[in-house]
N, C-alpha and C positions, 0 to 999 in steps of 0.2 A: 426466307431468307433474308437477313437486313444488310442495306448498303452502306458504306463507310461513307460518312457525308464529305461533299466535294473539299469545304473548307478545312476537315480533316488531314486528307491526303496532301493539299498544299503545303499546309504547316509541317508536315513530316518531310517535304521534299523539300521545304526551306532549312527546315534543321539539318539535314544531311548537305544541303549546300553551304550551311555555316561553320558544320565540324569540318570541311574538307580544307586540307592544307595549304598553304601557300606556296605557291611555285616554288620550287627546288626545295621545299621543305622532305625531311627523312622522315619514314614512318615509323612507328614506333609501336611497341607489343603493349605496353601498356603505361600508367601515368597515377601519381601522387597527385591528389588533389586537397589541399587545403580543408577549401568548404566547399558543399555542394552548391549546384547553383540552385535557382527556384524551380525549374524545370525538372531536373534531378530531384530535388525535395518532392516536388510532387508525385514523382512516382514512387518512389520511397514512400508515401504515406497512403497510397494505395495497396501496399500489401502489407502483409500482418508475418511476424517470424513466429516458427514453430522451432523448441530448442530439441537436437538432437544427440546421442551420445557418440565421442568419439571412439568408444573401444578401446581406448588406451590402459585399463585396468584401475582408472585413478575416477571413474567417476563423472568424470567433465563434459560440458555439453556444448554444443556450438549453436546459435541462433540461425536459421536458416530461412528465407524470405524466398517466396516464386512470385514475380509479379504476373498478373493475369493475364495480359498480351502472352507470357513467355509459357502459361499452363495451355494457353490455347495452340502454339505453334511449335513449342523447341521439342525436341526430340530424342534431349538425355536430362530431364528432370526427375533426379534422382538425391533429395535431400539426406537421405541415410548414408547413400553412398559418397557424397561430398564430406560429411560429418567423419566418416572412417576412414576416408584419403587423409583427411587433418589429421587424425590420429597417429597416423604412421609417421608423419612428419615430426622432426626432434623440435620439441617446443619445452617452456613452463606454463606456469598457470595462465599466462595473458591468453591461453586460448579460449577459456572460459567468457571472455569478454568482446570476441566477435561472431560479427553479423558476418554471412554469405547474401548475397541477394543473386538471385538469378534472373537476367532478364533475356527478352528476345533479343535476338541478332543487333535489330534495328535500336534498339535501344541501348546498345551496351555504346555506339557510338554517340547519341543523343547524350549519354551520363558522362563517356569517358573521355571521348573524341574520336576521329575520323581514324582509321584504322586500328584500335585499340580492342585487345580482346579483352582485357580487363582493367581496372583502376583499384584504388585503394584511399580512402578517406582518412586520413590518424584521427579527425577530432570525433570522429563517429565507430571506430574499431571497425569499419567494414571493409569486405573487398565485394567488388560488383565486378560478376564472372557472365559468362554465358551460358542457359540452359540449355544450347545444342552442342553437342561432340564436334567441335570445328576448328581446325588447327589456325595458329596463327600466320602472318602474310609471311614469317622465315621457318615457318615449319613445326614451331612449340606447340607442342599439345594441349589440351586445356588441363592437364593434371600437371604438365609442367608449367604453365600460366599461373595456375593457383599456387604450388609450391613458390615461385617465384613474390606473389603477392604475401604469401603468408611471410615470407622474408621481412617485405617492409613491416608487417604485424609486430615481429620479433624487436626489428629496430625501434620500432615506434615506442615500445617499454623499455628500453635499455636506455640506463646513463651513457652521458659522454662525457668525457673530463673536461674540465675550463681549459684554454679557453675555447675549444673549439664548438661546430654546428653540432644541431642535436642529431643524433645517432642516425636517424632515419634519411638526415642527407651527409651524412659522416661516414657513416660506417658502424659498426660495434666495435669497443676499444681494444680488446686483441687485436681483430681481424682487421682494424684498421692502422693499429702498429706495425702489424707483419708486411702490411702490403703498403707502407711507408706513405700514407696518404699525406700526412703533413706536409713531406721535403715534395712532394711530386704537386701539390698546393700551391707550395711558396714559389714554387719554376714556373707555375701558369699550366699545368698539365693537366689538371682537374678543375671542376666549376662545381662544386657539393650545392645540392637542391635545384638542380637546374632541369628543371620537366621540359623543356622546349628545344631549343637552337644545339645546347650541348650535354644533351641527353644522355650521349653514350660517353661525356666526361663527368657525368656526375657518379660520383662513388657511393652514393645510396643507391643508386641503382646497380651500380657493378656489386655490389653485397648483396642486393635481393637476388640478383642472378645467379651470385656462387653458391648463395645459398639452395636455391633451385638444383644446381649443378652437384652439391652434395647429395640429393636424393636421386638423380639421374646421371648416372657415371657413364652410361652408354647411349649413343643416340641422340644426346643432344644437340640444338641448334648451334651454329658455327658463332664462336666469340666474339662479340663486334666492341668492345670497351678496348682500352690500352691494353695491349700485349702484359705488360709487366702485371695488370692487376688479374689475368684467366690463373685460377683457384690452384695451387699445389696441394700434398698433403698437410703442410703445415698449415695453409690457409683454413683447409678442411677441419683441422684441429681446434683454431682459432674459433670458428663458427661455430663449433660443438659445444667449446666451454664459454663463449659469452651468451648462448641459448641454452644451456643448463645450469651453469654457475655464472649469472649476474655479476658484472664488476657493480660494487655496493660502496663507491666512494674509495678515497686517498688513506694509505695507511701512513702512521707514524713511525719513524726511525727515532730512537733514542742515541745519540752518538757522544762520548764522555772522554774525556783527556785532559790534557795541559798546553793552552795557546803560549807561545814564547813572546816575548816582548821585544820590539826593536827589527826584528825580522822574520819573515812568512814560511811556515814548513807546511809540507803536507800533512793534513791531520788525518784524513781518513777516504776513503771513497765507497760509492754505494752504487746499485744496479738499481738502474731504471727501465723497465721490463714494457713501462707503456707510454706512449707518447702522454704531454699533458702539462699542466700546471706543478712546478714541485714551488715548496717555499720551506724557506730556513730561516729558524728563530732561537734565539739562546734560551734555554727551559730553566735559566736564572735567571731573575730580573736584577740583582745583584749585580751582575758583569755585562760589559760590553764589549763585541770584538768587532776586528777588521776580519771581513771573510771576503774571499775569492772563489767563485766555484770556476771551475778549470774543466778541460778535458782531460781523459787521461794523458792523453802527449803533451799535457801541460798550457795549452791555448787556454788564455780568459776569458769567460762566456759570460760572467758579470759579475761586481764589486759591488761592494756595501760602503759605499764612499764615506758616508757619515756615521759609520759605523753600525754594527748591530745588535737590537735590544729588544726587548719583550715587545715592544711597541713599534719598531720598524722592523720588517722582515724583507727578508731577500726572497723575489719569485724569478722562477725564470722557465719559460716552456720547453718541455723537453720536444725534440724534435728530430727522431731517430736515434738519439744518444742510447745508448745500451747501459754506460757507466759514467758515473761524475766524480769529480774529486773534489776537496775542500781543500784551501789553504787559509789558517787562521794566525792571528795577530790580536797580541793584548793590547788596548787602548793604553793600558797604564803602563809605568814603563816596567815594571816587575812583573813575571808571566803570572799564569794565573790558571787553575782548574777551568775545563769549559763543558758546559751541558749543551748541547745542540740539538732542539726538536726539528725532526726532516719528514714534511708532509710528501708526499710520494705518490702519484696514481697507482 
């Protein structure tokens, strides 16, 4: 029987020591890591991935790799079972981009950090999770944690309306609009993308947790994020829509009418179902207008002080408003027909 070299044991001890949290730090179940460290990359390089069908009827597969340490010591190495479970989650074509790496428990802390049962590397479309059937510190099962990580994978492959951060940090568009992420962020209640001390104020993590709860309606671990983010039926509907029917970018609304001269008049109003930047500009380059964007109650939100033209558009960030109104005035002395193009999320 071969013995592990003393230097290797010392190295593992040092790894675990370095992975331990600072005093007072709260334990977290998982983490999103932009780039793997050199040691994690070395572990990955020693594994080879095999593709397994997810059995959802689409022919999609995921890659699953098992580290040599896990092959020797893990008690739940079942790559096909992992793939089949992922196939039961709501998903789009992003599932075929995924790699799942099964680590031995001591490697999890090496790859992901102290106390974590899993991590996600968006740059590699990779989930790292234990090859042993172990619950996280808060009682979350390995399947629940895997569903949480897949929520990160979904968000990593969804667009986020400008000017917001990437969906993996902000949450997907319909979910984040429903949960009023923009308003909460403006008042300082949320810290998008923070995987450290503000982990439980990170809306990207709240989205992944809500994604897992979509599939586990009973027996889930206690909700630890802000109470207003705990998912309800509308949040679950938004998650489903964002996953199965991703937001593909802004749509254009064409509004026509006649702009009065010398006075302002409400020309029209339009719905704004998602947060993000709305842009307004004339559809006819021969015309110029003075335009004010207002709330339904008449409060002025933004004004084109120098007039609106094809080359000068008005931009406004929707942050919780569900409908906006327009007031137009012709730049010339006489009234004039107008054609307005509105790009909304």
